[in-house]
N, C-alpha and C positions, 0 to 999 in steps of 0.2 A: 503494500499500499504506500502511497505517496504521503509525504510529511505535512501536506497542507493543501487547500482549495487552490491557492495562488500558484503553488508549484505544479499541480495538475493541469491548471489553464496553459502553462508553459509548456508541459510535456505534450499536451495535445496540439498546440500550435506548431511546435518543432516537429512532432510526427507527421502532421498533415502536409506542411511545406516540404519536409524531407521525402515523403512519398511523392509529391509531385516532382521534385527534383530527380528522384531515382527513376521515375517513369520516363522523364524527359531524356535523361542521360543514356538509358538502356532501351529507349525507344519502346515502352511497354505501355498498356493503358494504365492510366493515373488511377481510375476509380477501382482497378483490380488491387493495385499496390495499396491504396488507402483501406479497402475492405479487409486485406490479409492483415495489415498493420494492426487495425482496430481489434481484429479477433485475437491476434497474438498478445497484445498488451491487456485485452479485456477477459473474456471468458476462458481462454486457453492457460495464460500465466497468472492472471488475476491481479495485474499491477494496479489497474484503475478500473474503477465502474462508475462513469459519470452520472448516470441516472440515480444511484444511491448518494454520491457524493454532493451533487449539486441539488439535490432534494427538490423543493417547490420551484426552484428556478429552471429547472431542466426543460420542462416543456415550454415555458415562455420563450427561453432562449433559442429553441429549436424553431418554434414558430416563427418569430421574428426573422431568423435567419434565412427560412424558406421563402418569407414575404420579400426580403431583400434581393434574394437571387432571383425570384421569378420577376420581380419588377426590373432588375438589371437585363434579364433576358428580353423582356417584352419591350424594353426601351430601344432595341435593335430592329423591331418589327415595323419597318416602313412599308407602306402599301405600294410603294414604288418598286419592291423586290418582288412583289407578285405578277409582274408582267409575264404573261404565259402560264404561270403557276396557279392563278386564282382558283381556277376550277378542281384541280386535284387536292389543293389544300383544303378547299371548302369541303369537299367530299369526304376526304379523310377524317376532318375534323367533326363531321356531322354523321354522316352515312356509315362511314367507317367505324366510329367510336361506337354507334349504337349497335352494329352488327358484333363488334368485339364484346360489347356488353353482354348481348344475349347470349352469345356463345360460350363466352368466360364464364357466366353464371350456370349455363347447363353443364359444363366440364366440372365446375365446383361442385355441383350436386350429385353427379352421377360418377365422377371419378375420385373427388376428395372425400366425399361422403357428407358434404356440409347440407343442413336444411335449406329449404328454399328460401327462406329469409335471409340466412346468413349468406347464401350464395349469391344472391342478387345484390347485396350490399358489397361484397368483396369483388364481384363481376364488374360492377361500376367503377371502383377504386382502381383496379387493374388495368384500366385502359390508358392510364397515365405513363407517361415516359419522363419527360420533364428536363429542364436545362441543366439540373445538377449531373446527369448522367450523359445527356446527349452532347453538350458543348464540348467536354474533354475528348469525347470520341471524334467529334468534327475535326477538332484541332489536330488530332492525332493522324486521322485518315487522308486528310487533303483530298476531300471529295469533290466532284465536278459541281458546279454551282446549283444545277437543277436538284438533284438528290440532297445536296447539302441543305439547302434553303427549305426544302419540304419536310425533312426531319426537324430542323430548327423550328419551323413555325408549328409543326404538329406538336412538338414537345412542350413548347410554352402555352400554346392554346388550350390543348386538352388537358393540361395539368388542372387548372380549377375546374374544368368540366368533370373530370373523374372524380373529383372531391364532392362536387355538388350531386353527381349521380349516386353516390354513396349515401349523402344524406338524404336525397330523394327517395332512394329505395327503402331506407330506414323509416321515413316518415309515412310511405305507403304501407309498409308492413304494420307499422303501428297502428294505422288507421284500420287496416283490414282485420287484425287481429284483437282490436279492442272489443269488450264486452258492450260499450256504449259508443259507437263510433261517432266522431265528431271531426268534421273537415276543417276546422279552424287551423290545426296545425299546417295542413297542407298549402292552405292559402297563405299563411304567414312565411311559409318556406319560399313559394313564389315571389311575394311581395319583397321579402328580405333579398332574394337573388337579383330582382331588378333594382331595389334600392343599392345594393352593392355597386353593380355596373354603373349606375348613375353617378354615385359618390366618387368612384374612381375616375370618370369623366370630369366631373366637376373639380376634384383636386388637380387633375392634369391641366385643366383649362386655366384654373385659377394660378398654379404656380408657373405656368408658361406666361400668362399675361404679367405677372409681376416680373418675371425676367425681362420680358420685352419692353416694359415700360420703365425699368431701372429702380423698382421698388425693392429690390434686394441687391446688395452690393456683391462684387465678384466673390470676395472672400467667404461669404455666407452663402453662395449657391449650393454648393455639395452638402453641407449640413442642413440647410433648409429642405432640400430634396428628401433627405433621408429621414428627417422628423416627420414630413409629410407622409411618406410611404408608411411609416410605423402608425401613424395617426389613422390613415386610411383603412389599413389592415386591421388594427384593433377595433376600431369604431364598428366596421361590418361585422367582424368576428364576434363581437360581443352580442350583436343582435341574432345573429344565426351563425352557428358553428361552420367554418369551411368557406362562408361567403367572403371572407376577407381576402383569399386568394384570387377570386374574380374581381375584387375591387382593385388590388394592385396591379394587376394584369390590365385592366381598362385603363388605369393612370398611365402605365408605361406605354401603351400604345398610343394614346392619346398625345403624349408629349412627344413620342417619336415621330408623329405625323403633322406635327405644327411648324416644322421648319426652323426651330431656334438653335441658333449656333451655340448658345451655351450649353445646351445640352449635349451637342456633340464634342464639345470641349471637356464635358465631364466624363464621358463614356469610358475611355480608358482607366480614369480614376476608380470608377465604379466596377469595371471588369476586375480590377485587381482586389477590391474588396470581396467581390463575388467568388474569387478563386480562394481567398483566404477562408471565407465562410464555408464554402464547399468542403475544403480540405478537414477543417476542423469538425464540422458536423458529421461527415462521414466517420471519422475517427470515434466521435462521441457516440454516434448510433451502434455501430458494430462492437465498440468496446463495452456497451451496457447490456449485451445480449447474454442470456443465461447458457451454461453448458448443455441443460437439458434442451434448449430450442435448437442447438446446432445438432445434437443427436437425433431429434425427431425429425429432422430434415430428410433423413434417409428412409423415412417411412415409405414404403412402395406406392401408396395412394397419393402422397404428396409429390414423389418424383414423376409419377404417372401424370398427375395434374401439371406440374411445370412442363414436361416435355409436349403435352398436347397443346399449352398455351404457346409454346415457342413455335412449334413445327405446322400446327393446324390453325389455331385460332387467329393468330396475328397475321399469317400470310393470306388465310382466306378472306379476312376482312378487308386488307389493302386491295387484293385483286378484285374483290367485288365491288368495292367502293369507287375505284379508279378506272373502271370500265367506260370507254369512250373520252378519257380526258387528255388523251395524246401521250401518255407517258409510254416509254417503250418497256419491252418485257423485262430488259435487264434492270431498268429503274424501279419496276414494280417488285422484282425479286429481292433487290437490295433494301428497298424501304420495308418490304414484307418481313424481312428478316430482322433488320436492326430495330429492337424495341426494348432496350433495358429500362428496368424499374429502379427508382431511386428514393431519395429522401422523402418525398411527398407520399409515396406509397407506404413506407414504413412508418411515418408518423401518424397519418391518418388511420392506417390499420390498428395501431396501438390503442387509439382513441376508441375506435368501434369495437375493438375486442373487449374492453371494459364496459361499455355502454350496453352491448348485446347480452354480455355475460349477466349484468345486472337486471336485463329484461326478461332473463329466464332461458336464453339460448345457450345451453352448456357447450354446444360444438363450437361456440365463437372462442372458446379458449386457445384454439390451435391456430388462430388467424395470424399471430406473431410469427410463428413457426413456417406457416405457409407464405407469408408475405416474404420473409427474409429467404426462404428458400428459392422463390421466384427471383428477388432481386439478386441474390449471389450467383445463381446460375445464368441469369441473363447478362449481368455485368460481365462475368468471366468469358462466356461464350461469344457475346457480341464484341465486347473489348478486344479478344484476341483474334476474331474472324474479319473485323471489319476492314480492316487494310489489305488482308489477302483477298477477300471476296471482291472488293472494290476494283483491284487490279485485274481479277480474273474477268469481271464483267465490263472491263474497260471504261469505270466510271471514276477512276482516281487520276488525280493530277501529279502523282507521285513521279519523280525523275529526278535528274541533275538540277540543282537549284539554279534558278534563271536570274537575270538581271533586267530590271526595267529603267530605262535611260530617258532622262527628261531633257528634250533640247534636240533638235535635229540640225546637224550641220556636217560639214565633211569628217571631222574627227569622229564624233560619235557614230556615224554610219560606218566608217572604216573599223572602230572598236567593235561595233555589231558584226559586222562580217567576219572578224577573227573571233569572235565568240561562237557564230554559226558554224565556222570551220572546225571548232573543237566539240560540235554538237550540244552546245549550251543554250537553253532557250533564252531569247532576248526581244525585247520590244522596244520601240522608240516611240516617245510620245511628245507631241508638240501641238499647240493651239493654231499653228499657222500652216495652211495647205501648202502655200509656197516653200516654205522652209522644209517640208516634208517630201519635196521633190527629190532631195538626195536619197532619202530611203526608198522611195517609190522606184526610183531608177536602178537602185542597187539591189532591188529584190528583198529588202530588209522588212521584217514585221513592224508595222506601225500602227498607232493609234491617234486619230485626228479628234483632239479634243483639249480642254484645259485641265491639267493635272489636279489642280486645286478645286476644281468644280465638283458639286455635289452629284451632278450627273455622271462624272467620271466614275464615281464610286459604285454605281449601280452597273454601268455598261463596260467597264474593263475588269476583266478577270485578272485579279493580281495574285492568285494562288500559286502560279508556276513560278513566280519571281521572288527569290529570298533576298536580293539586293536591290538598292535603289540608287541611281547615281544622277544628280543634278548637274548638267553640264550645259547649260545655256550661257550666253555672253552676258548675261544680267546677274551680277554677283548678290545683289539683295535677293532676286527670285530665287536663286539656288539655295540660300539661306533659309528663306520662309518654306520652301519646298521640304528641305530637310527636317526642319523643325516641325513641320505639320505630320510628317510620317515616322518620326521617331518612335513613338509608342507602337505604332503598328509592326514596323520592321525590326526594331531593336537597334540600340545606339552602335553596335558593331556592324550593321548591315547597311548604313546609310552614310552617302558619301557625297561630296561636291568638290567640283575643281576649285583650285585655289585663286582667290581673288588677286593674288600676287601683291598684296599690300598688307603687310604682316602687322601693321598697327591699325589696320581698319576693323570695325567692330564687327563686321559681316564675317570676319575671319574668326571671330570667337563664338559664333552662335551657330546652331544647326548641326549638321553631321560632320563625320571626319573628312579632313582634305585628303583627297585621293592622289595617288602617285608621289607628288612633291609638293611643298609649300611654296618653292620656287618657279613652279610651272603653271602658268595660267592657260585657260581654253585658247586665248589669244596666241600663246607661245606654241600650243600644240597645232593649231592651225598654220601657224608660219612654217613649222617644221615640215607638215605635209607639202606646203606650196614649195619648199626646198627640196622635195624628192624623198623624204624620209619613208620608211616602208615598216610594215609590221612584220616581225620576225616571231618564229616559234622555234625555240631552243629546247632539246631535250637534255635534261641532266641524267647522267648515267653513273655507274659505278668507277668508270674511268676518268669521266668528264664532270668533275665536282663542282658545286656551286662557287667555291672559293677560286677554282680556275675560270669560270665563266666571268666572275667580277674583275678578275685581272684583264681578260681579254677584251672586256667592254670599251666601246668608244665613250669618252667623258660625255658627249652629247646625248647619248642614248637615254631614253626614258622608260624605266620599268613599269609595266602596266599591271600584269596579273600572273598569277601561278595557276596552272591546271593540275591539280594533286592526281595521283594514280588512281584514286577513288572516284574521280570525275568532278570533285568540288573545286570551286573557284575561290581563290585567296586574292585580293586586290592589295597591290603594294600602298602603303601608306606609312608616313613617318611616326604615325601615332599607333602603329601595330608592328609586332616583331614578326618576321617571316623567316622560315628556314627551309627553303627548297632541298629535297631529298632526291635520291636516285628514283627514277621513274617518273617525276614530275617534269612539266614542260612550262618554260618561262616564255611569255609573250611581251615584246618590247617594241617601242618605236625607235627605229635606229636608221642612222644614215646609210646610204647605200655605198656598195664598195665591198671590200672583203668583210665577209660577216663572222660573227662567232660561230656560226652554224658549220662553216668550213673548217675552223680550228677544231670544233668538236668532232667532226668527222675524221680529221686527220689523228686527233688523239684517241680515238676509238679504235681506228684501223691499226694504229700502232700498238695499241693494247693487245688486239687481236693476234698480230704477228708474233709478239713476243710469247703469247700463250702458246 
C-alpha cells in the first residue's frame, strides 16, 4: 500500500504518462499498456486501490474527467469534416446504434444469461466506443481520412447516446414492472434529455459570444471553458443521471462550429489535458478491479458473449446501417471491426450494477465483470490489429515519413524532386498559382491554397507528412507558419529557412532553422543560378562520414540524411546528426569533381585490397 493519498496521485500520474511513453517508444497500443499497468499495480500485486483510497471522491473525479475528455473530443467535430461522410456517420450513429442495441441485448440474454431487463440496459450501454479509446488508436494507426473521421465522429456522438439508452431502458423497465405504472419518470427522462442538449447549446453559444466580444481576457479563456464544462455536465447530471454527457457533447460541437479562433488556439492545450486524464483514469479504473472480477472473466458465457459482440453484433450493425452510403467494402470491414469500449462503459456499468441490484435484479451483479471483459478483450484485440488490418485493407497512410514544404520556388521544387528520388512522400504548398508553376512543370505533388487557412485544414491531408518546412521568401511568414504548426508536428519536426539576420526577432521564434543559420532562401536560389546541383552520397564502411566531410567543398550545403530505415533527418545547427554506414547524404554542391567520385574510388580501392 502507498503511504498517502498524495503519493498515490503521483504514482497514478507517473504510471499513466509512463504507459503512454512506452506505447509511443515501442509502437504499441497505449490503451493496452495502460490497462495492463493498472491491473499489475491494482488487483494483481495490490499496491493501490483508488476506489477504496479515494472514497467518496472516486466517482466524482471519474465523472468530471469523462466529461472533460468527451468535451475535448466533441470540440474537434466541425461539420466541415462531414463533407461526403454525413450519410454514413448519421446512419451509424442512429440506425447502427439501434441495431447494435437490439442485437447486443439479445446476445446478453441468450448467451450471457442475463434477464431481459438487465440485458436491455447493458445492450444500450455497450454501443459506445468513445474518445478515450478511439483517439489513441487513431493516433497509432494513421488511417486514411474517411475511416478515421467516421470512427472519431461515431465514438464521440454515440458515447452520450449509449449512456442515455441505458437510462431509457432502465426507466422503461421500471415502468413496465411497477405494480402501479406511472409514466411520469419516462416523461421526465425525455424532458431532461432535451434540456441537457439545450443547456449544452446555450453554454457553447454563451461562452463563444463572450470570447468574440472580448468579455473574457486571454489568460482566463481556458480556465473559463473548463469551469463552464464542469457546470454544464454537473447541472444536467443532477437533474437526470448520464444526461451530463449529452450536455457537454452539445456544448463542444456548438463551439467547434462557431468559427472562433480562440477555440482553435486552445485545442492543443485541451488535447494535452485530455491525454493526461485518459492516462490517469484508465490506471484508476483497472487498478480498482477485484481479483474475483478478473477470474470471472474467463467464464464460458462471458467469453461467448464477448466473441459474439466483437465478431457478429458489431460488423452486422455496421454493414446493415451503411448500405447505400458509398463506403467501400474495406472501409465497412475496418469500421465494423474497430469498436473498443472504454471509460464510459466501465463507469456507467458500475453505476447500473448497483442500481439494478438494489431494484432486485440479482443477475446485475456480474455487470462489472461482463463490462471489463468486453473492454479488455476489445482494447487488446483492436489495439493490436488496427495497424495490421488497415495496411492489409489499404486504408493506412503508414509509410516513410514525408515532408510538407510551404513555398514554391526553384529551390523547394528541386528539394522535393530529390526527396521523390529517395521515395519520400512530399508536397509543395503555396497560395499562388503562378509560383506553383515550378512544381507543376517538374511533376512535383502540390497543393494550391493558403497554409494558414482553415479551409486547408479540411482539404489537405497532412497525415503522410511528418516534417514541415517553411521556405518562402518572406521570413515573418515562415516564422508564423512554424509557430502555428509547432503543436501539431512537434518542435523537432518543424523547420524554416534562415532569415540570415541573426539579430532579427524572426530568427528566435517559430521552428528550427534548417540547413544553416548562414544560408537564407536567397542564398540557396543564388547557388542554383550558379549551377549548383543536388548530390546523393552513400556513406559506407569504407567511406565514412569523417572522410566525406574532409572531401566537401566549403560552399556545399548539407541538406538531409536518408537513414537506412528510410527515415529522413534534416541538417540543422540545433540538432546533432551522426551519419552511419548505409545512410545517404543529400547536399547542394557546386559542379565539378564530386564527393561521389571520391567515394567510388575509396570503395573500389577497399575492394581491391580485400
